[in-house]
N, C-alpha and C positions, 0 to 999 in steps of 0.2 A: 733335681740335684740343688738347684739353688734354695727351694723350699725346704729342703731337708737341712741345709747348712744353717738357715735362718731360724729354725725350730729345733734345737737340739734337746730341749727339755721334754718335748713330747714325744721324742724316738727313744727315750730311755737308753741313750747310748751309754754303754759302758766300755771304756777304751782300756784295754789291758796292756800292760807293758810287755812288749815283744820279748820272746825267749831268746836268751844269748846262746849262740852257737859255741859248741866245744871246739877246741883246736883240733886240727886234724889229727887222725891217729888216737883220739881219746874214745874209749869205749863207751857205748851207749848204755844207759842203765835200763834194765827192764822195768816196765811199768810206767815209765815216763814217756808221754807223747808230745812231740813238738807240734803245735799248729800255727799256720800263717795268719797274721794280723788281718788281712783282707778277708779271709774266711769267716773270722770272728764278726767284722763289721756287716757283712752281708747277712750273717745269721740274725743280728740284732735288728736290721732293716726290714727284714722279712717277718719278723715278729709283730710289726705294725699292721693295722688293718689296710689293705691297698685302697679301699674307697676313701678312707680318710686322708691317705696320702694325696690322692687324686684330686679331693675336694680343696685341700690346702693349696695344691698347686695352681688350681683354676683360680681361687680367690686371689693368689699373688700375681696373676696377670691382668694388669689395667687395660682393658681395651675399648673403654667408654669414649676417650678422645678420638681414637681410630674411628670407631662407628660414627661419631659426630662428623669427622672430616669427610668419611665417605658418603654420608648423607648430603653435606653441603655440595660436594662434587656432583653428585646425582641431581640435586636441584639446579645447580648452575647449568648442568648438560641439558636438562628439560628446558629451562628458560631460554638458552641460546637456540635449542631446537625450534621452539615456538616463534621466536624472533626470525629465525631464518625462513621458516613456513610462511610467515606474514610476508616478509620481502620478497618472497618467490611469488606469492599469489599477487601482490601489487605489481611486480614486474610482468607477469603473464597478463593481468588486466591491461596494463599500458600497452604491452605489446598487441593485444586484440585490437584496442582502440585505435592505435596508429595503422594497423592493417586495414581496418575499416575506412579510415580517412584516406589511405593511399588507394584503395579501390575506388572509392567516390571520385577523387581528383583525377585518377587514370580514366575513369569512364567519361568525366566531363572533357578531358584533354582529347581523347578520341573522337567525342561528339563534335568539338570545335574544329578539330582537323578535318572531319568528314564534311562539315558544312562550309569550310572555306574553300573558296574557288579563286585561283590567282587571276584568271581572265576576268571574272565578274569584279574583283577588287580593282583591276586596272581600269576598267570601264566605269566603275564608279568615281575613282579619283578624277578621271578625266571630265566626267560630267560635273563633278563638285568645282574643278578649276574652272571650266566654263561659266558655271554660275557665279563664281567669285570675280571673274573679270567682268561680267554683265553688272553686277551689283557695284563694282568699284566705278564703272563708266556711268552708270545711272547715278550715283552719289555725286561724281564730278559735274555731271549735267545739272544736277538739282542745286548743288552749290552755285555754279555760275549763273542759273536762273535766279536764285536767291539774291545774288548780288546785283544783278540787273533790275530785278524789282525793289531792291532797297534804294539803288540810285534814283529810280523813277518816283518812288515814294518821296525821297527828299526833295526832288524837283517839284512835285505836286504839293508838298508842304510849304515850300517856299513860295509858290504861286497862291496859295490859300491865303498865306500871311499877307502877301502883297495886296490881294484883293480885299482883306479884311481892313487893311489900312485905307484903302480907297473908299471904303464905305459903300452904301447901297447905290447911291448916285455916281460913285467913282469920283475921280478929279476933274479939274476944269477942262481939260482936253476931252474927257469923256462925256461931259455935259454938253459940249458944243459939237458932238457927233450926231451922225444922221439918226431920226428917231426910229428908223428900221433897225439900227443897230441896238438902240435901247429896247426894242421889242425882243431882239434875239437874246440880250443879257437877261431880260425878264424871264424869258422861258427857261434859260439855263439855271436861273435862280430857283425857279420853280421846281424844275427837275431835280436839282440838287437837294432841295427841301424835302422831296419825297425818296431821296436815297439813289437817284439816277444821276451818273456822271456821264456825259457825253463828249467825244474826243472827235477832233476834225482830222481828216487826213492830210499830212504835210505836202503832199503832192497837188492835189486839186482842191483843196479846202473844203471838201465835202464831209458831212457828218458820217463816220465810218465805223465808230465803236462806242458801245455803251456799257457802262458797268452798273449793274442793278444790285443793290444792297437791301436785304431784309433783315432788319435788326431784331425783330421778334423770333424769327427762326434762326437768325445767324448765318444765313446763306448768302453768297456772292455768285452772281451770274455774270458772265461776260458774253456780251452780244456783238457779234460782227455783222454789222447791217449791210446788206446787198440791195442794189438798186432794183433787182427784179422782184422784190417783195415791197408791198405798198407801205406807207406809213400807218394806214389803219391796222395792217397785221402786227407791226412793231408796237403799236399803242396797245393793242389788245394784249399782247404778249407780255408787256411791261407790267400792265395792271394784274394779270394773272400771276406774275411773279411776285408782285408786291402784296 
């Protein structure tokens, strides 16, 4: 109807003036027919080719923007579906990876629980505590021994300094001593030059201990001399050590 209204020239519409009605009671003249205006218009419309009318109607409908909009909607839906599928695949892969990690950790946890024994753990803790106390006692004893040896080394260093100040012949009192004492001092000096330090027992004054040092090997041997062994035995032992 819109196309028909827009193209009146192609429809060859001839609008006729409607016939006037006679007042009531007026006799109708024979030979004059009164026709309705709509009847005349329909007759003129049907005079045009229907195919031409349909073609003009289709051309007047502009559906190109609608088709483009529908295409864009389909493209957007396809893109969203692809993105959704990608996210679903990533989520499924992450879920499978986490499931594998959970299984591995659960197996390790079960293995550790099966290998753990409360009784064995308590026994091991007790053993380690005993070792700790023994180690602490040994460290304390070693520290005390180190302090004792440090004090003794200081005394020996002071004695050595005193002897160095006296010289080889000693002081005047030493020169006036018995030749036997000089012989003993000479022996001690010889022993010391060889790396042997001999100490007397404070109770009876006998030689009871010897410290043999080997500078080439870096060894130190402490020998407690007993009277049941001869001097020849100790002399051989000292020479073998040197």
